[in-house]
C-alpha positions, 0 to 999 in steps of 0.5 A: 504462486508465492505466499504472503507474510507480514510482520507487524511491530508496535511499542507497548506505550503510545503517546498522545502526541504521536496519535495527533501526528498520525492523524495529520500524517494520514491526510497526505497518505490518503490522498496519495493512496487514492491516486495510486489506487486509481492507477493500480485499478487501470493496471489491473484491467490492462493486465486482465486483457493482457492475460486474456490475449497473450496467456501470460502476465506483463511483469511490469504491470504485475510488479506495479500492482504488487508495489501498490499492495505493499504500500497499501498494507503499510499505510493501513497498518499505520493508520489503523494503529497496528504499527508505529513505523511511519510509511513514506508519503511517496512510495518507491 
């Protein structure tokens, strides 16, 4: 099992303009994240049955769920003002 690590960087000074941009930018991020969370939920259920039937993970589903969790982390750190790095609207 791998460990999880996170590196969060932010500037000392924050601007009001950036805060407004962040608020507006969070709307499409939230929409994309909602759609991806539904897909990741379905992948998790399918993965559960796959492990139950074959006693091993499906690596394609596993990678998709991990990518969703990474994107979720990026979006949450940005919208919760923990970092200044703006995530892309559509993940890789």
